[in-house]
N, C-alpha and C positions, 0 to 999 in steps of 0.2 A: 492366512490370506489377508491381503490388504485390498481395500476398495477405495481407491483414490478418485475423487470427482474431478474431472478435467473439463473446463468450459469449452464451448465451441469456438473455434478460431474465427475471428472476424477481421476485416481490413481496417486500417487506421481510419479514424473519423474525428470530427470536431466535437467539442463538449456540448453538443445539442443546443447551439446558440445561433439563431438566424443572423444576428448582427455579425458574429464572427465568420459565419459562412460567406457573408458579403465581402468582408475584409479579405478573405482568402482569395477571392476572385477579382479584387480591385488592383489597379496599377500601382498603388501605394507600396513602398517598401515596408515589409512587415516580417518580424521574427517571433516565432512562438517559443514559449517556455513551458516546462513541466510535461506537456503532452505533445508528442510528435504528430505532425500532419504532413502528408506527402506533397502538399501544394506549396509549402513555404519552408525556409530554413528554420530549424528548431534547436533549442538547447534544453536537454533533458538530463535526468540523473539515471544511473544504472539500476532501473527498477528490477530487472531480472536478477542481477547479482545480489541486490539487497534481499530479495526473497530467498535466494539460495543460502545466504548467510543466516537468515532466520531459521530455515529448516535445519541446517547443520547444528546451530546452537541448541535447538530443541531436542534433536537426537542425542546430543552429548548429555543433556539433562534427563534423558530417559523418557521423553514424551513420545507417544505413538498415536494417540487419539486427539485429533485437532479439529477445532471449529474455526473456519476461515470466514471472517466477515468482510464482504466486498460491497461495492455500491452498484446500483442498477445502471448508472450512467456509463456508457461504453467509451470512456476516455482511454487513450492508449496506456496511460500510466496504470489505470485500474486493471486493464486486461493483462498487461505484461506482468504485473506483480502477482496476480492470481495464477496465470498460466505457469510462470516459473516456479511458484511455490508448489503447485500441484505436481509438477514434473519432478521436482527435488524430493517431495514427500513420497512419491512413488518409488524413487530410487532407494529411499531409506525404509521402505515397507511401513510407512505411516498411513493411517486411515484419516481421510479428510472429509468433513461435512462442510459444504459451501453454503453460506447464507447470504442472499442479496438483500440489501435494504435501501430504502429511500431516505431514511432518517438516521444519520450517524450518532445522534444524541440518545436514541432510545432503542432498547432491544425488542425484538418481536416476541410474541407469545411462544413461537416455536423455539427460539433461542433460549428463552427462560426455561422452557420445558427440558431442553437438553442439559442446561446447567444444573437443574434440580433433580436430574435422574440419579439413580443409584451410583455409587462411586465407581463400580466396575463397568458402567456404561456411559457415564458422562465424559465429555472431553477433558483432558488434563491440561490443555492449553488453548487459548483463543488468540489467533493471529488476526490483526486488523489492518485493513488497507491503508489507514492513516491514523495519526496520533489522536485526533479528536474522537474518533470512534473508540480507540483503546481506553481513553479516560472514562467514557460512558460505560464501557464494560466493567472497569474496575469499580465504579460507583455502584453498578447493579449487583456485582458479586458481593460487595460489602453489605448491601441491603438484603441480600438473600442469606447472609451469614456464612458466605464462603470466604476463606482466607486466600489472599493473593501474595505469593505464588504457591503456598502450601497445598491448597485444594485445586486451584486453577491458575496457571501462569498466563500472563497477558503480554503481548508484544504489539508495538505499533510500527509506524513507518513515517518518515519525514524529518524527525528531529527538530520540530518547531516548538519552542518553549510556549506553554500556555500563557494567556494574559494574566491569570491568577495562578501562581505556582501551586501544584497539588502537593499533598503530603508525601507522595510517593515519587520515586525516580523511575520513570518508565524505561523499560528495555525497548529500544527502538532502533531503526536504521536511520542514521544521521546523514542527511543530504546537504551538500554545500550550496545552499540557495543563494548566498551572496555571490559566490563565483558564477552561478548560473546566470544571475542578473547581469554581472559584469561582462560575461561572454556574449550575452544577447545584445548588449549595447554595442560591443565591438563589431558584431556581425551587422547590426543595423547601420552603423557608421560606414562600414564597407559597402553596403548596398547603396547608401546615399552618395558615395564616391563613384558609383558605377561599377564597383568590383563585385565578385561573386562571393557568396558565403556557403559553407558546407551544408549539405541537405540536413544533416543531423549531427549534433555534437553531444556526446554522452560523457558526463562527469562521474567519477567514482563515488561510492558511498561506503560508510563504515558502520558496522553494528556497534551500538553503545549498550552495554549490559548494565541495567539498573537493578532495582530490587523487586521487579514484578515478574521476572522469568529467568 
């Protein structure tokens, strides 16, 4: 039996910023990136497909017990990644424990308790909604004496190189952020000319397999 945790579906929303909410309702031409919003044209990456690629990769590696680290902010990218992963995990009979955090840099006591449980009960893989979160998980695993990926595999999302390169090559979904920015500029120029821009432009992503999962 699998017990996949699936979040409650919510409508698209802004990243909890009063300033951005004012921009969404202003007459100024504006294009969003990374997080879709129904009020403006947006350029995003395929969050759902990226999560499905992660799930398929972990299944091929034999993982069935997963800890999924997500953020409490209800951005569309956060929600889409989580919902797609949980759906794919259910299709593959994987068990998923979902942990919401306010701090991507530190693990909660509950997460540490899960990672230090007996081998037959702890998650064999941790999937993180973004790379910064994944690097924190790797550091915590090392501090706990857990080997990555021998004891716990770790996967991120975004493919953004850290400011200080880590000793590990993270397994992550690589998103084309340069192309996202270029497409957003093109849409903004179109709006300035008085033309229309598509409500949402979705660019493809690719799973990059490193040495952490």
